[in-house]
C-alpha positions as CSV (number, residue, x, y, z in Angstrom):
1,M,-9.5,19.1,-3.7
2,G,-11.2,15.6,-3.9
3,S,-9.7,14.4,-7.2
4,K,-6.3,15.8,-6.5
5,T,-6.3,14.0,-3.1
6,S,-7.2,10.7,-4.7
7,V,-4.2,11.1,-7.1
8,I,-2.0,11.6,-4.0
9,L,-3.5,8.6,-2.2
10,L,-2.8,6.4,-5.2
11,R,0.7,7.7,-5.4
12,M,1.5,6.4,-1.9
13,D,0.6,2.9,-3.1
14,T,2.2,3.1,-6.5
15,P,5.4,1.1,-7.4
16,T,7.4,4.3,-7.4
17,I,7.9,4.4,-3.6
18,K,7.7,0.6,-3.0
19,G,9.6,-0.1,-6.1
20,R,12.5,2.0,-5.1
21,M,12.6,0.5,-1.6
22,E,12.3,-3.0,-3.1
23,G,15.3,-2.0,-5.3
24,A,17.3,-1.2,-2.2
25,L,16.5,-4.6,-0.8
26,A,17.4,-6.3,-4.1
27,A,20.7,-4.5,-4.3
28,L,21.5,-5.6,-0.7
29,L,20.6,-9.2,-1.5
30,A,22.8,-9.1,-4.5
31,D,25.7,-7.6,-2.6
32,M,25.3,-10.1,0.2
33,R,25.4,-13.0,-2.2
34,S,28.9,-11.9,-3.1
35,I,30.1,-12.2,0.6
36,R,31.7,-15.6,1.2
37,T,30.6,-17.4,4.3
38,G,33.0,-20.3,4.4
39,R,30.2,-22.7,3.2
40,A,29.9,-23.8,-0.4
41,A,27.1,-22.1,-2.2
42,S,26.3,-21.8,-6.0
43,S,26.0,-18.0,-5.5
44,M,29.7,-17.9,-5.0
45,V,30.3,-18.5,-8.7
46,E,27.1,-18.3,-10.6
47,D,27.3,-14.6,-11.6
48,I,31.0,-14.7,-12.5
49,D,31.5,-13.5,-16.1
50,V,33.4,-15.9,-18.4
51,P,34.9,-14.8,-21.7
52,A,33.7,-18.0,-23.5
53,Y,34.4,-19.2,-27.0
54,G,37.6,-17.4,-27.4
55,G,36.3,-14.2,-25.8
56,A,33.6,-13.8,-28.4
57,Q,30.9,-13.8,-25.7
58,R,30.9,-12.9,-22.0
59,L,28.5,-15.2,-20.2
60,K,27.7,-16.0,-16.6
61,I,28.7,-19.4,-15.2
62,R,25.1,-20.2,-14.5
63,E,24.4,-19.8,-18.3
64,L,27.3,-22.2,-19.2
65,A,27.1,-25.0,-16.6
66,S,25.3,-26.7,-13.8
67,I,26.6,-25.7,-10.3
68,N,26.1,-28.2,-7.5
69,V,27.0,-28.1,-3.9
70,Q,28.7,-31.5,-3.2
71,D,29.1,-30.9,0.5
72,P,29.4,-27.8,2.9
73,H,32.9,-27.2,1.5
74,A,32.9,-28.3,-2.1
75,L,31.3,-27.1,-5.4
76,V,31.1,-29.0,-8.6
77,I,30.7,-27.1,-11.9
78,E,29.7,-29.2,-14.9
79,P,29.9,-27.2,-18.2
80,W,27.3,-28.2,-20.8
81,D,29.9,-27.7,-23.5
82,K,33.0,-29.4,-22.3
83,S,35.2,-27.4,-24.7
84,I,34.9,-24.3,-22.5
85,I,36.0,-25.9,-19.2
86,G,39.3,-24.0,-19.3
87,D,37.5,-20.7,-20.0
88,I,35.3,-21.2,-16.9
89,K,38.4,-21.9,-14.8
90,K,40.1,-18.8,-16.1
91,G,37.0,-16.7,-15.4
92,I,36.8,-17.9,-11.8
93,L,40.6,-17.1,-11.2
94,A,40.2,-13.7,-12.9
95,A,37.2,-12.9,-10.6
96,N,39.6,-13.1,-7.6
97,V,36.9,-14.4,-5.2
98,G,39.3,-16.3,-3.0
99,I,38.6,-19.8,-4.4
100,N,40.8,-22.1,-6.4
101,P,39.1,-24.1,-9.2
102,N,40.6,-27.5,-10.3
103,I,39.7,-29.3,-13.5
104,D,38.8,-33.0,-12.8
105,G,37.9,-34.6,-16.1
106,D,34.7,-33.0,-17.4
107,V,34.0,-31.0,-14.2
108,I,35.6,-28.2,-12.2
109,R,35.9,-28.9,-8.5
110,I,36.2,-26.1,-6.0
111,V,37.1,-26.7,-2.3
112,V,35.9,-23.8,-0.2
113,P,38.6,-23.1,2.4
114,P,37.3,-22.6,5.9
115,M,37.4,-18.9,7.0
116,T,39.7,-17.7,9.7
117,G,38.5,-15.4,12.4
118,E,40.2,-12.5,10.6
119,D,38.2,-13.3,7.4
120,R,35.0,-13.4,9.4
121,E,35.6,-10.1,11.0
122,R,36.5,-8.5,7.6
123,F,33.3,-9.9,6.0
124,V,31.2,-8.8,8.9
125,K,32.5,-5.2,8.5
126,L,31.9,-5.5,4.7
127,L,28.3,-6.6,5.5
128,G,27.8,-3.6,7.7
129,T,28.8,-1.3,4.9
130,K,26.4,-3.0,2.5
131,V,23.6,-2.8,5.1
132,E,24.2,0.8,5.7
133,S,24.1,1.5,1.9
134,A,20.7,-0.1,1.8
135,R,19.5,2.1,4.7
136,V,20.8,5.2,2.9
137,M,19.0,4.3,-0.2
138,I,15.7,3.9,1.8
139,R,16.3,7.2,3.5
140,Q,16.9,8.9,0.2
141,V,13.5,7.6,-1.1
142,R,11.9,9.0,2.1
143,G,13.7,12.4,1.5
144,D,12.5,12.6,-2.1
145,E,8.9,11.7,-1.2
146,M,8.9,14.1,1.8
147,K,9.9,17.0,-0.6
148,D,7.2,15.9,-3.0
149,I,4.6,15.9,-0.2
150,K,5.8,19.3,1.0
151,R,5.6,20.7,-2.5
152,R,2.1,19.5,-3.0
153,F,1.0,21.0,0.3
154,E,2.6,24.4,-0.6
155,E,0.8,24.3,-4.0
156,K,-2.4,23.7,-2.0
157,Q,-3.0,20.3,-3.7
158,I,-3.4,18.7,-0.3
159,S,-4.5,19.9,3.1
160,E,-2.4,19.9,6.2
161,D,-4.2,16.9,7.6
162,E,-3.5,15.0,4.3
163,K,0.1,16.1,4.4
164,M,0.5,14.7,7.9
165,R,-1.3,11.5,7.0
166,F,0.9,10.9,3.9
167,E,4.1,11.6,5.9
168,K,2.9,9.2,8.6
169,E,2.2,6.5,5.9
170,L,5.6,7.2,4.2
171,Q,7.5,6.8,7.6
172,K,5.5,3.5,8.2
173,M,6.7,2.2,4.9
174,V,10.3,3.4,5.5
175,D,10.3,1.7,9.0
176,E,9.0,-1.6,7.4
177,Y,11.8,-1.7,4.8
178,T,14.4,-0.6,7.3
179,D,13.4,-3.5,9.4
180,K,13.6,-5.9,6.4
181,V,17.2,-4.6,5.8
182,E,18.1,-5.1,9.4
183,E,16.7,-8.6,9.4
184,L,18.6,-9.6,6.3
185,G,21.8,-8.1,7.8
186,R,21.4,-10.0,11.1
187,A,20.7,-13.3,9.2
188,K,23.8,-12.9,7.0
189,E,25.9,-12.0,10.0
190,Q,24.9,-15.1,11.9
191,E,25.8,-17.1,8.7
192,L,29.2,-15.4,8.7
193,L,29.9,-16.1,12.3
194,Q,28.8,-19.7,12.2
195,I,31.8,-22.1,12.3
């Protein structure tokens, strides 16, 4: 049983489990970046797709321009190729992210309107949904791994003591990642509620 056990021990540390849990965190972070907080941030526009050069290519704004936060309520987008400034503006409008870009010479200026109390409540609810999705992804990883541990025990690849130890290690990892999800959610909620 010694060699089989070492395979199981290695498996608990492999990127499979941690990688899937890290994937849940990464998905949550990406989702949270899309939630507007009432403060200007480059993340509000950097991932917007723009059909540049007559629609021949779809590129993200961060690939086409520099994005600068001018003050807490203003962004300035400066395209490297000035000929696509109109394409960038159209892309932002088409993304329907609740901001209005204005062309000012060679740059696009965006004034981020302050959020209303209703906006904040709506975004906090949306955040809650995204945090719950991340929790579900982590629980799904746990469920898959628990089935695998049970299968290995039933096939007598591991002893009952090892099964219990692996389940305990897995739960510890799940708790750690769930805490990270909760922490990210609380930080974003505070940001949303900040006036």
